[in-house]
C-alpha positions as CSV (number, residue, x, y, z in Angstrom):
1,X,0.0,0.0,0.0
2,X,1.3,3.4,-0.9
3,X,1.4,6.4,1.5
4,X,1.0,10.1,0.8
5,X,3.0,11.6,3.7
6,X,5.4,13.3,1.3
7,X,2.8,14.9,-0.9
8,X,1.8,18.6,-0.7
9,X,-1.7,18.3,-1.9
10,X,-3.3,19.2,1.5
11,X,-4.2,22.9,1.8
12,X,-4.7,25.0,4.9
13,X,-8.4,25.4,5.9
14,X,-9.3,29.0,6.2
15,X,-13.1,29.1,6.6
16,X,-14.9,28.7,9.9
17,X,-16.8,25.4,9.3
18,X,-13.6,23.3,9.8
19,X,-15.1,19.9,10.1
20,X,-17.1,20.2,6.8
21,X,-14.2,21.8,5.0
22,X,-11.9,19.0,6.0
23,X,-14.4,16.4,4.8
24,X,-14.8,18.3,1.5
25,X,-11.1,18.5,0.9
26,X,-10.7,14.7,1.5
27,X,-13.6,14.1,-0.9
28,X,-11.9,16.2,-3.5
29,X,-8.6,14.4,-3.2
30,X,-10.3,11.0,-3.5
31,X,-12.4,12.2,-6.5
32,X,-9.4,13.6,-8.3
33,X,-7.3,10.4,-7.7
34,X,-4.7,12.1,-5.4
35,X,-5.8,9.8,-2.7
36,X,-6.4,6.2,-3.9
37,X,-7.9,3.1,-2.2
38,X,-5.3,1.7,0.2
39,X,-3.4,5.0,0.7
40,X,-2.4,5.8,4.2
41,X,-3.1,9.3,5.5
42,X,-0.4,11.2,7.4
43,X,-0.4,10.8,11.2
44,X,-3.0,13.0,13.0
45,X,-0.6,15.6,14.3
46,X,1.1,16.0,11.0
47,X,-2.2,16.2,9.0
48,X,-3.6,18.7,11.5
49,X,-0.5,20.9,11.0
50,X,-0.8,20.7,7.2
51,X,-4.5,21.7,7.3
52,X,-3.9,24.3,10.0
53,X,-6.8,22.9,12.1
54,X,-7.1,21.6,15.6
55,X,-6.7,17.9,16.2
56,X,-10.3,17.8,17.6
57,X,-11.7,19.3,14.4
58,X,-9.6,16.7,12.4
59,X,-10.9,13.8,14.5
60,X,-14.5,14.9,14.0
61,X,-13.9,15.0,10.2
62,X,-12.2,11.6,10.3
63,X,-15.1,10.1,12.2
64,X,-17.5,11.4,9.5
65,X,-15.4,10.0,6.7
66,X,-15.2,6.6,8.4
67,X,-19.0,6.6,8.7
68,X,-19.3,7.4,5.0
69,X,-17.1,4.3,4.3
70,X,-14.3,6.4,2.8
71,X,-11.7,5.9,5.5
72,X,-10.8,2.9,7.7
73,X,-8.8,3.2,10.9
74,X,-6.4,0.3,11.7
75,X,-5.1,0.3,15.3
76,X,-1.3,0.5,15.3
77,X,-1.2,1.1,11.5
78,X,-2.9,4.3,10.8
79,X,-5.9,5.6,8.8
80,X,-6.3,4.5,5.2
81,X,-8.5,5.2,2.3
82,X,-10.9,2.3,2.2
83,X,-10.4,-0.2,-0.6
84,X,-14.1,-1.3,-0.2
85,X,-15.7,2.2,-0.6
86,X,-17.8,1.7,-3.8
87,X,-20.9,3.2,-2.1
88,X,-19.0,6.2,-0.9
89,X,-17.3,6.7,-4.3
90,X,-20.7,6.6,-6.0
91,X,-22.1,9.1,-3.6
92,X,-19.2,11.5,-4.3
93,X,-19.7,11.3,-8.0
94,X,-23.4,11.7,-7.6
95,X,-22.8,14.7,-5.4
96,X,-20.6,16.3,-8.0
97,X,-23.3,15.7,-10.6
98,X,-26.0,17.2,-8.4
99,X,-23.9,20.4,-8.3
100,X,-24.4,20.7,-12.0
101,X,-27.9,19.2,-12.3
102,X,-29.1,22.2,-14.4
103,X,-26.7,21.2,-17.2
104,X,-28.5,18.5,-19.1
105,X,-25.5,18.0,-21.3
106,X,-23.7,16.5,-18.3
107,X,-26.6,14.2,-17.5
108,X,-26.8,12.9,-21.1
109,X,-23.1,12.1,-21.0
110,X,-23.9,9.9,-18.0
111,X,-26.5,8.1,-20.0
112,X,-24.2,7.6,-23.0
113,X,-21.6,6.1,-20.7
114,X,-23.8,3.7,-18.8
115,X,-27.1,2.8,-20.4
116,X,-26.0,1.1,-23.7
117,X,-23.8,-1.3,-21.6
118,X,-26.7,-1.8,-19.2
119,X,-29.0,-2.8,-22.0
120,X,-26.4,-5.2,-23.4
121,X,-25.8,-6.9,-20.0
122,X,-29.6,-7.1,-19.5
123,X,-29.9,-9.0,-22.8
124,X,-27.4,-11.5,-21.6
125,X,-28.6,-11.9,-18.0
126,X,-32.2,-10.9,-17.5
127,X,-34.4,-13.5,-15.8
128,X,-38.1,-13.9,-16.6
129,X,-38.9,-11.9,-13.5
130,X,-36.7,-9.1,-14.8
131,X,-38.4,-9.1,-18.1
132,X,-41.8,-9.1,-16.5
133,X,-40.8,-6.0,-14.5
134,X,-39.8,-4.3,-17.7
135,X,-43.0,-5.2,-19.4
136,X,-45.0,-3.8,-16.4
137,X,-43.0,-0.6,-16.5
138,X,-43.8,-0.1,-20.2
139,X,-47.5,-0.8,-19.5
140,X,-47.4,1.9,-16.8
141,X,-45.7,4.3,-19.2
142,X,-48.3,3.6,-21.9
143,X,-51.2,4.3,-19.4
144,X,-49.6,7.5,-18.2
145,X,-49.2,8.7,-21.8
146,X,-52.8,7.8,-22.5
147,X,-53.8,10.0,-19.5
148,X,-52.0,13.0,-21.0
149,X,-48.9,12.7,-18.8
150,X,-45.3,12.5,-20.0
151,X,-44.9,8.9,-18.8
152,X,-41.7,9.8,-17.0
153,X,-42.5,7.5,-14.0
154,X,-42.9,4.4,-16.2
155,X,-39.9,5.5,-18.2
156,X,-37.7,5.7,-15.1
157,X,-39.1,2.4,-13.8
158,X,-38.2,0.7,-17.1
159,X,-34.6,2.0,-17.0
160,X,-34.2,0.9,-13.3
161,X,-35.7,-2.5,-14.1
162,X,-33.2,-2.9,-16.9
163,X,-30.4,-2.0,-14.5
164,X,-31.6,-4.7,-12.1
165,X,-31.6,-7.2,-15.0
166,X,-27.8,-6.8,-15.3
167,X,-27.5,-8.7,-12.0
168,X,-24.6,-6.2,-11.3
169,X,-25.1,-4.6,-7.8
170,X,-22.8,-1.8,-8.6
171,X,-24.6,-0.7,-11.7
172,X,-27.9,-0.9,-9.8
173,X,-26.4,1.2,-7.1
174,X,-25.2,3.8,-9.6
175,X,-28.6,4.1,-11.3
176,X,-30.4,4.2,-7.9
177,X,-28.1,6.9,-6.6
178,X,-28.5,9.2,-9.6
179,X,-32.1,8.2,-10.5
180,X,-33.5,11.7,-9.6
181,X,-30.9,13.3,-11.9
182,X,-31.7,10.9,-14.8
183,X,-35.4,11.4,-14.3
184,X,-34.9,15.2,-14.6
185,X,-33.3,14.7,-18.0
186,X,-36.1,12.4,-19.1
187,X,-38.9,14.6,-17.8
188,X,-37.6,17.7,-19.6
189,X,-37.0,15.8,-22.8
190,X,-40.5,14.3,-22.8
191,X,-42.1,17.7,-22.8
192,X,-41.8,17.9,-26.6
193,X,-45.1,17.0,-28.3
194,X,-45.0,13.4,-29.7
195,X,-41.8,12.5,-27.9
196,X,-43.5,10.4,-25.1
197,X,-45.0,8.1,-27.8
198,X,-41.6,7.9,-29.6
199,X,-39.9,7.1,-26.3
200,X,-42.4,4.3,-25.6
201,X,-41.9,2.8,-29.0
202,X,-38.1,2.9,-28.6
203,X,-38.4,1.3,-25.2
204,X,-40.4,-1.5,-26.7
205,X,-37.7,-2.1,-29.3
206,X,-35.0,-2.2,-26.6
207,X,-37.1,-4.8,-24.6
208,X,-37.6,-6.8,-27.8
209,X,-33.8,-7.0,-28.2
210,X,-33.4,-8.0,-24.5
211,X,-36.1,-10.8,-24.9
212,X,-34.2,-12.0,-28.0
213,X,-31.0,-12.1,-26.0
214,X,-29.4,-9.9,-28.6
215,X,-26.8,-7.9,-26.6
216,X,-25.5,-5.9,-29.5
217,X,-29.0,-5.2,-30.7
218,X,-29.9,-4.0,-27.3
219,X,-26.8,-1.8,-27.1
220,X,-27.6,-0.2,-30.5
221,X,-31.2,0.2,-29.6
222,X,-30.3,2.1,-26.4
223,X,-27.8,4.3,-28.2
224,X,-30.4,5.2,-30.7
225,X,-33.0,5.8,-27.9
226,X,-30.7,8.3,-26.1
227,X,-29.8,10.1,-29.3
228,X,-33.4,10.6,-30.1
229,X,-33.9,12.6,-26.8
230,X,-30.6,14.3,-26.7
231,X,-30.2,18.0,-27.5
232,X,-28.6,18.8,-30.9
233,X,-25.5,20.5,-29.4
234,X,-23.8,18.5,-26.7
235,X,-20.8,20.2,-25.3
236,X,-17.9,18.1,-24.0
237,X,-17.5,18.4,-20.2
238,X,-14.2,16.6,-19.6
239,X,-14.4,16.7,-15.8
240,X,-17.7,14.9,-15.5
241,X,-16.8,12.5,-18.4
242,X,-13.6,11.5,-16.7
243,X,-15.3,11.0,-13.3
244,X,-18.0,8.7,-14.8
245,X,-15.4,6.9,-16.9
246,X,-13.5,6.1,-13.7
247,X,-16.6,4.7,-12.1
248,X,-17.5,2.8,-15.3
249,X,-14.1,1.1,-15.3
250,X,-14.7,-0.1,-11.8
251,X,-18.1,-1.5,-12.7
252,X,-16.8,-3.8,-15.6
253,X,-17.8,-7.3,-14.5
254,X,-15.4,-10.1,-14.3
255,X,-15.3,-12.3,-17.4
């Protein structure tokens, strides 16, 4: 395991809410890859000196980070970045996305990164119960549209059921964590007249590919589906892309 005692990435905390600022700085260092799973933090006295905070404030922040699953304290060895912190990592990424929730371009990048692969895995792994849940979600979407609604609830339920069909707990956790953000993108895109009906038809095509066990067909159908609801000009936001790519690489299932 590598240590970070010699690094100069910690900055003095200058604001008054020391505990939250310390937590925020550690979040940032983990998100940016400066602190990696297995890294040992400097000893308490040294870290407090680097941050220009009291040891009591530092202890409060360390306790919070341990409760979040980001850090683990090992008696006699020190405090380490947890190597089993997937939930915490997902929460950090979701938090950074929430800060830019008004930028639909970022949200659509998330969908491009995750959902075609989810559809392909669902085609390979879905059980009959999974398929039934997707069928019921589309029936709900159809009923909502017939009632004059956008159908976003059924739409979201379909995408979540498809994630469950991957049998990959990490993918399900990602989709569950950022479900409200993804629903925001769908709800706004479905405001266009005629688009709810096109979305439902596209969902049915995706489900057909999943039922046929056609992974590549499902992947292509999902890519087409996302493109149909995506704004014409999508700007490249490299920070969000790199964060989600990092998460995506950790979610690749063992062959």
